[in-house]
N, C-alpha and C positions, 0 to 999 in steps of 0.2 A: 479412651484407655487401650484398648483392640489397636488402632494405628498407631500409638506411639511405640508399642511394642516392635513394632516394623521395621527392618534395616533400612529400608528406601525411603523412607516417611520422617518428614520433618517440618515442623509448626514454627513460624515465625510469628509471634506477638508483636504489636506496637510497631510494625513495620509500615511505614506510609510510602505507597506506589507510586511513583510519579510517573512513570513511562512503561511500556510493555512493548517489545517486538521479538520477531522471530532471529535464531541465529543458526546458521549452519555448522555441522560438525567440524569442516574444515576450518572453520574461525575460532576454534577454542581448543583445549585439550580434555576436552569431556567425554569426546569419543563417539557423540550423536549429536542430532540437531534438537533444539528447544527452544526455550523462552528465555530471554534477557530481561531481566527487572531493574529498573533504576529506581533506588528506593532512598529513604533517608538514612538507611545502613550501608550504602555503596552498591554496586553492584553484583546481583545474583544471577546465575545460571542454573535453570532447572529442566529437566528432561520432561517432567510431568508437572503439570499446574490446576490446582483447582482454585478459582475466582471466585470468593464470598465476601465481598468488601463494600457491600451495601450499594450507597449512593455513588461511589467509585466507580462503578461500571459503568455509569453513562459516559465518563470521560475518557475510556479504553479503545483504542483503534478495533481490535477484536469484536468488541461488543457494542459499537456504535450502531450497526445495522437492527438490533434487538428494539423492539417498542417500550422503552424502559420510560417511566415517569417520576419525578420526584415532587414528593407530595410531602407538605410539613402537617405535623399534627401535634397535639398537646394533651396530656392527662393532667388532671387535677387531684392531688392528693388532700382528701377530705376527712375532718374530724365529724362524726355522726353519731352521738353516744347512744343513740336508739337502733342503731345498725350493727353493734358491738358482736352480735350472736352471729352474722352471718359466717357460715361455713362454707360456701362455695360461690363460684363466681355467677353473677346474676347478668344474663347477657340480653339486650335489647335491641335499640338501635346502636347502643353503644355499650358500657359496660360497668359495672360495679366489683371489685375484688374484697375477700375479706380482709379485715385489718391487720395491718402490720404495725407494730408498735402504736396502735391506737388509731392509725390512719389507714383509709380506703384509697384506692384509686380509682378514680370515675372518667370514663375519656370515651371515646377519644373524638378530638376535631380531624377533619380531613379537608385540608386547604391547599387547592392545586395551584394558585395565585402565588404563594410563597417559597421561597426555597432555602430562608434561613430559619433556624432554630431557635428563634427569640421568643421567650414567654411572653405571652398579652393577657392580659387580665378580662379582655372581651371573652376569650378561649374558655377561660375558667367558669365566667357566665354562662356560656354557649352549653358547658358539661353541665352544669347545676340543671339549667333548664329543659335540658333533654331528657334529663331523668325525670323531672317532674312533667313534662309532656306526655311522654311516652308511657309512664308508669302513673300517671293521673294523680299528680300531686301524694305521693305514698306520706303517710302520718311519719313512718319511720325515718323521713329522710327530711322532715322540717325543719331540724335543728342541724342541719348540714351546714360545715361553714368552710373554705377551701383554707389551707394552713400553707401547702407551696403549690408548684406546678414544675413538669419537665416538657420541654418541647423537642423535637426530633425532626428530621427529614429521613423519610423511608421512599424505598424504590417499588412500584407498583409497575404492573403489565395491564394492559387494557380486559383481558378475560379474567384478571383476579387470580389467575393459578400461578403458583410460583415457577420459576423456570431452574430446571436440575437436570443435569446430564452432562454428556460430552458436546462439546461447541464444535470442536473441530480436533484435527488430531495432538493427541496428549495435551488438550485444554478442557478442562470441566467448568462446570458454573452451577452456583450456587446463588440464586437472587430471586427480586421480586417479591419477597416474601410480606410486604407491607399492605 
């Protein structure tokens, strides 16, 4: 909310970045150099830019040198009546969330061999098996059944720390949060 009140700040949602390049001040009427963005909304010129575009970071020239990996993962939405009283996230080698509309989120797989967000039945079973293995077949999870799933691709960094800060002149980055 604070940033939105700033005169020089603009958010562009649902904007698909297709190409990013530098422009010089003499090329435009902007008055200074900056970044030329080719997007599904047309060309945008920005003197300052924050890239926070997930897996899209792996396809851009300014971020190509970074050690970014795409990793597919899947969470399972589970009904487990005996677990209905859970009020905090349980973390183990995975996690289980409190219920939202009587469904818990159990996850998540971590698959470096796939880079498409396809939902797989074997990943649902892997999520259930992980809970049962790590938590030693808890009785409160015995009646758990998968009702749906969500798969996605996230960007990771070898040291598992996020990338945040200024990458170069007037270009900031927030990524590698997976």
